[in-house]
N, C-alpha and C positions, 0 to 999 in steps of 0.2 A: 633489602633483599643481602643475604649472605654472598659471600664469595663463592662459596659451594653452591649456592642456589643459581647463580648466573652461569655456571659452566656449561652446563648441557646448551643452553642457547647460543655460547660460543661455538661449541663443537658442531652444532646444527648450522651455523653460518657458514663454518669452513667447509662443510660437507657441501653445502648447497653450491659455494663457489667452486669447488672440485669438479661436482657434477656439471655445471655449467660448461667448465673446460671440455670435460669428457663427452659434452653433448656436440661438439664440433666434429665428433668422429662417430656420431650415432649410427652410420650404415656398418661401420666395423664392429661396434658394440652389438648391434642387432645379430650379424654374422656370428660372433662369440657367442651369443645366446641361443641360436639356432644349434651351432656345432655341439655346445654343451648339451642342450634338450638331446639332440640326438645319440650323443655319447651315454647319457644316462637311460634313457630308453632301451638301447642295446644292450646295456649293463644289467639292467633289468629283467630283459627277455632272457637271457642266459640263464640264471637261476630255474626258470619255469621250464625250459629246454632240458637242463640236468635232472630235475625232479621226474619229468616224463621218462628221461633215460633210465633212472632209477627204478621206476614203477615198471620198467621192461623186462627187468630182472627179478622173475617170479620165485625162483627157488634154484637150488643146486642143479644143474643141468638144463635148467628151464630159462635160458636166457634168450629174449626175442630180438635177434640181430636184426631183421628186417625193420624193427621200429628204432633201434639204437643207432645203425649205421647213418639215416638221412639227418637224426637228431645230431649226432657227432659234426657232420657236415655244417649244418645250420649254426652251430656253437661254434665253429671256426670262423664261418663268414662275420659272425656278430663280432668275435673278438678282434678280427683283422679290420673291420669297418670301425671299432670302437678306436683301436690304436691310431689308424688315422686320422680320425676325427680328432683326438686330442692333440695330435701333432698340429694340425692346422690350426686349431683353437688356441695353441700356445702360441704360434707364430703371430695370429692376429691379436691375443693379448699383449706382446711383447710390443708389437707396433703401436696399439693405442697407448700404452703405458709410457714408452719412450717419446713418443710425439707429444703427448701432455706434458712431461716434464720438460722437453725442449723448449714448447711455448711458453712454460713458466719462467724457465731461466732467461730466454729471450724478453720477456715482459720486464723481468727483474732488471736486466742489464739496461733495457732502453729506459726504464724508470729511473734508474740511478743516473742516468744521463741528464734527466730532467729534475733531479732532486737538487734543491737549494745547497749551498755548500755549508749553511748553517747545520744540515743533516749531517754530511759528511764528516765535518770537523768534531761534531758532538757525539758521533759513534765511532768506537774502535773499528778499524779497518778490517781486521782478521774476523771479528764479530760478524760484519757485513760478508764477508767472502764465505765465513761458514754458513749463512742462510742461503747463498747461493748455491755453494757445492755440496756440502755435507747434510744438509737438511733435504735439499732436492733429492739427492742420492738415497736417504731413507724414506723418504716419501715415495720414491719409485719403487723400492722395495715392498712397501706396505700395499700399494697401488696394484703391484704385480700379483701378489699374492692374493687381493682381493678378488681380481678378475678371473685367476686360475682356481681358486678354492671356493670362494664365497657364492659365485653363480652355479658352480656345478653342485656344490652344497645344499643349497636351497632346492635346486630343480630336483636334486636325488630323493631330500626328504618328501618333497610333495608328490612326486612319480611314486615313490616307494609306497607310501600310504594309499595312494589310489590303486595300485596294483594287489596289496595285501587287502584293500576293502573289498574288491572284485572277487577274493579268493576266500576270505574268512572274516566277517566282520568284528567276530567276537574277539578274535585276537588283535586284530587293528585296533579295538577299543581299548584293549589291555595297554598297548604301545603307547597310543596318544595320552592315555592317563598319566603315564610316567614322563611323557615329554617337558612338562612345565618344570622338572626338577632340573634338567639339562638348561632350560633356557633361565632359570633363577641363578644357578651357577655363573653363566656366561655373563649375566647382567652384573653380579656381584663383583666379577673379577674386572670388567669393563669400567666399573665406576671408579674403582681405585688405582686403576694403571695410567690413565689420562694425565692426571697431575704429575705422576711421577715421571712419565715419559717427556712431558714437556718441560719438567725441571732438568732432566737428562739432557735434552737439547739445548737448552740455555746454558748449561754448565760446560757442554761440549762446545759452544759458540765463543764463551768466555776463555776457554783454554785455547783455541785456535787464535783469539785476538792476542793471547800472551805469548803464544809461541811465534807469531808473527812479528810482534814487537821486538821480541829475544834478537831473532835472526836480523832483523832491520838494523838493530842497535847494538851489534855483540862486541864491536870494537868500544863503545862506551863502557858497558858492563866490564869488560877485561881490563881497560884502563883504570878504571876506579874499583877494582878487585871486588866487584858485586857478584861473582858467581855462586859464592854460598847463598847469599841472601835470596838472589834470584831464583836458586834452585829451591830454596826453602817456601818462596811464594809459591813456585810451580807445584809442589808437593802439596800445599794447601789446596790449590784449585784441584788438583789430580784425585785427592783424599774425597772433596766433596763430590768428584763426578763419580768415584767408586761408591760412594755411600748412596747417591741417588739411582745409580744403576743396578746396584745390588737390590734395593727395594723393588723397581719396576721389575726387574727380573724376577724376583721371589714370588710376586703375586702373579705375574704371568705364568710361572711355572707350575701353579696350583691348577693351571688349565688341564694339564693331561692326566694326571691323577684323578682329580674330580670327576671329570668326563667319563674316563675309563670306568669308574665306578658305576656312574649311571648305565654306560653301555652294558655292563655285566648284570645289572639288575633288569635291563630290558630282555637281554639274552635269555636269563633264566627263567623269566616270566614266559615269554613267547615257548621258549622248551617244555615247560612245565604244562602250559594252558594248551598247547599244539598236541602233546603226549597223552595228556587226559582226552581231548577230543579223538584223536586216531584209536583209542581203546573204547570208545563208547561203540555199541551196535549200531549198524545202520549209518554209522558217519562217513561222509565224504572225504574225511582227512585221511590221506594215505601217506606212507613212508617218504615216497617221492616229493608230495606236497610239503610236508612237515620239513624236509630237508632244505626246500625253497625257501620256506616262511624264517627258518634259522638263518639263512643267508641274506635274506630281505633284512632281518633284525640287525646284522651286521652292517649291511650298507645303509640302513636308517640311522643307526647311530654313530657311525664313523663321521658322517658331516658335522654332528654336533661338535665331536671332538676336533674337528679340522676348524669349523666355524669358530669355537672358541679360542684357538689358536690365531685364526685370523683377526679376530676382533682385537685382541692384544696387540698385534703388529698393527692394525688400522688406528689403533690408539696412538700408536708411536708415529704413525703417518701422518695421522691428523695434527698432532702436535707441532711436527716438523713443518706440515704445510701451514698452519696457521701462522708460524713464523715468516715462513716466506711471503705470505700474502700480507703480513705486518708491514715488510719493505716494499713490496709493490704497491700498496695503498698508501704509503706514507704520503703527506702533502708534498705535492710538487711545487716547483717555483711557479711564481706568476706567469701564465702562458702569454706569449706576444700576443698583440691585437693582431687579428686575422687581416686588418685593412693596413696594417703596419707596412709602408714603403721603406725597401732597401736604401742604405746611403749611395749616393752617386758624386763622384768627383769631389771627394772629399778635400776642403781646404785647412780643416783643423782648427777653427775657432771653438774653443770650449771653455764653457762658463759653469760655476756654481753658484747659485742663489739660494742664501738662507738654508743651507743644508743640515739637516739633525740627523745624526746616526749613532746608534750603539748596538753592541752584541747582545748586551743584557740590559734590559729596561731599568734595572736598578742601580747600573754603572754608566752614566753619560760619557760620552767620548768625544764626538763632535758636535759643536753646537753653533747654531747660526754662521757657517762657513761659507764666505763669498769670495769668488775668485774670478777674473776674466782673462783668458789666455788668447793672444791674437795668434792668427796662422804663421806656422813656421818658428814661434818663439820656442827656446830651450826653459825649460822650467825645471829648477833645481828644488827639490824639497828636503830640508835638512830639519834635526831636531833629535832630542834624546829619545831613547827607547820607549816606545809605547806612546809616543805622542800623537799618533795616528797617520804617519806617513804612508805605511803600506795599506792602511785602510782607504785611503785615498785612490789608491790604485786598484782596489777591489771596486770600490764604489764606480771607478771610471769604466772598469770592463762589465757591471753589472754582476759581479760575482754576488754582491749582495745588494739590495735595492735601499735606497735612502728611507728614512723615516719621516722626514719632512723635508720640503724645499724640493729642487730638482736640478738636474746635472743636463746640460745641453751641448750639442754637438753641430756647429755650423746652423744655429737657430733652432735646431729640433731637439726635443725633450727626448733624452736616450730611451724612456719608457715607452716611446712611441716609435721606436727603431728595432728591426728583429735583432735578437741579440747575436744571431751568427753574422748579421752584417755590420754591426758594432765592432763586434770583436776582430772582425777581418779587417778592419781599419786600422788596428792597432798591431805593432810588432813589439813582442814582450820577452824581455830576459830577465829572469828572477835570480836571485841568490841560490835559491833550492832548485837544482837543475832536475830535469826529468828527461830521461832517455827510454825508449822502449826497446825489448828484445827484437834484435834485427840487426842488419848491416848498418856500418856508418853512413853510407850513402842514402839508405833508406830513413835514417832519423835526420839527416840534413835536410832532405827533400819532403819531410813531412807537411810542410805547408805548401810546395809546389811539387806535387807527385810528377808532372809532366816536364819539370828542369832538365835540361841537357846535361850531358857529362860536363861540357865544357863550362856550362854557367855554375855547376856546383863546386868545380875545382876553382873557379874564380871567387867563388864568395868565401871558401875555404883559405885562399891566399889573403884575401883582404881581413880575414879575422884572425890569421897568423896561424891557423889550424892546419894547413896543408903540410907542414914539416913532419909534424909528430905523426899524421893519418900515413903518409908514405911510409914511416919507418915501422907500420903496424905489419903483422905476417902477410894479409892479403890486400893492404892499402885499404880503399874506399869499400872493398868487400868483406873487409872483417867483420865477422857477427861478433857482437857484443851482447851480454845477458841484461836483465832485466836492471835497469838504473845504472846502465854503464859497465856493469861487470868489474874488471880490474882497472879500468881507466882511473887516472887519478882526478880529484875534485876540479883542478884547473880544466884538466883536457875536457871534461865532460862539460864545462862552462864554456869553453871555446867552441865546442860543438852547438850549444844553444845559441850562441852569436853567429855562428855560420849560419845557422837555420834562419835567422832573421835577416842576416844580409843577403839571403837569396832571395827572400819576398819582398824586402823595401816596400813596408806599406806605408800610407801616408802619414801615420804617427806612430810614436815610439815609446815604449817604457821600458826604463831602465832601473830595475831595483837592485842595486848592488851587484851590479853585471859583472864587475871585475874583481869581486872581493876574494876570491879563490886564485887569481893569476898573479903571479911575480910580476915584480916592479917593472921590470925590463920590457916583458911581453904587454905589461899594461899600458905603457906609453905608446907603444906602437899601436896598440888597439883604441887608444882614445883619439889618435889622429884618424883611424879609419871610421870611427865613431863621428868624428867632425864632419867628417866628408859625407857620411850618410845621414846626418842631421839636418844638413843644410836644406832650407826649403820645407822642412818636416817640423810638425810641431813634437815637442818631444818633452817627456817628463823623467826627470832623472833623481831618484832616490840615494842618497850617499850618507856615509859614516865618515868617509875620508873626504875631508873639506877641499882636499887638494885637488881632487877629480872635477870640481865643480865651479871653478873658478870663471870660466868663459861662459856660463849659464847667462842669457838675458835675463832672467830674473830667478833671485833665490828667495823661496819662502821659508821663512824660520818659524817651526812650528813647537808649540808647549800646550801640552794638555788639551790638543783637539783645537786649539785656536792659532791663527797666524799672528805672530806677534811682532813679526818684522817682516818687510818686503823691500828687494831692491836688488842691485848687482853686487858683486864682490866688493868693490872699491868703496861704495857709498856704504855698505854694511858695516865694514871696517872702520871707516871714518865715523860713523853713528857711535861706536864704542858701546854697543848693548850686548845682547844675549848672542848674536851670531859671533861678534868680535872675541866675547869669552870661550864660545865653542872653537873657534879658530884658534885662538891662542894656547888654549889647554891641551889640544893636538900637538902643536907644535913646541910648546914648551917642555913638554915630555919626549920630545923625538920623534914623535908618532908620523 
């Protein structure tokens, strides 16, 4: 089957998912339908009343005011009730639409928290943001238009036909005979706009990802003089977005002129047929009734124009919803065993047994890895870039699961421990800092929101962050932007260290934790780390080998394997790969 042949089933599946989400608010939907039906009926009653009022004008000086005045009062009441019904209906429609979009965004964000890091690492962050924000907004616009115009449009068509049929069956059949032309036009446009709106949505996501990347790495772009090249790359994306948007807009813009042409045909046929009927001797068709029919012809054809426009908007909304559902339905990480018991009184014994792991099946990284760490040991992991040091940390924290073998903590396989409990047992400081938008105090207390002011200040003093925090405009109440705002990289890293020192978990992971800190401050922090690591199992990843001389065990890695193991002195005495790494750093003055 061709891709074109598969497309309708994809659309239907997406529509089904949307309807299931709307079904949570079925009572509001029923209220919207009832109000829509009420306003349509009242709108259709008005032409009949107007027609009767016209028939009350018999001729010059022969106006039946006794008939006209009551009719005018009834018309006024109908118009007032219609306006009130439409206002309440719009309130209900807005409530349903934004409740559904809120639910989808909450599902998307909750699912992102359960996605494996492999998905996050392999998809541009800006593109994911675009799905949750821009696509959800586009979906909301289309859904709201569907509620506002689709319901009332369909009901207007059905009720108008019913009213017309009770008045004159012949003219009604003429109108029905032209209806398939409107349906054909709507179907023709809808089939050609879905793919274009989907491509537009994808390209918009690509553009958002590019802008996010540019803003996050603007210093690098400027440092290497890449402004012109990146602008050219952006122009290419922008040009593709323009092209697909123009194509989508071109076909959707055919809706109005095509349906207006059909509307004019229907109006002309009703006028011609009604006029001929009114001229026939003994005909029940009056001038007032003909006026009502012409009004009905407008009301009957107008929804086709609106519905065709709604269909094109719904194509865009469905395309955006499909991308949102793709994110929500992306395979989640392996769920925790419901019967898994959390860790209690962690001692810190960690063991790897015949562990195999690779990020890509065709590129092996860690093979048959074995290691046993005793409680309270300080384990340093060193080796050249890409040898698997940070990968070991990812496996320890279950950011990734092993392909074969197993890792245990205190004799328990970590896949049998809830992730939240496992990760709570570790305090982690990475080379890549992460700070949220908020106050300094909120960032430090992220792991312990109930920490007292004294505990927060004590942790900051231990990490030597207190002095620079006090120099900030509002001290610990200073608000910083996303990722630390104007703080230096070293200051950001000090805050991350402070965060761990406040929690003091039973095990520690320090992955280049002092890489951005000046040497003088680093020496002070190392002494604080030494006190913090006493009695705690610690894993230290370092490129500067001077920082791990006091480690109990140093693991020397190369190509995913431990090639040497021992303390600093014994490894130097062995004069192997570790000695080569160590001497290469100090022979160059590193």
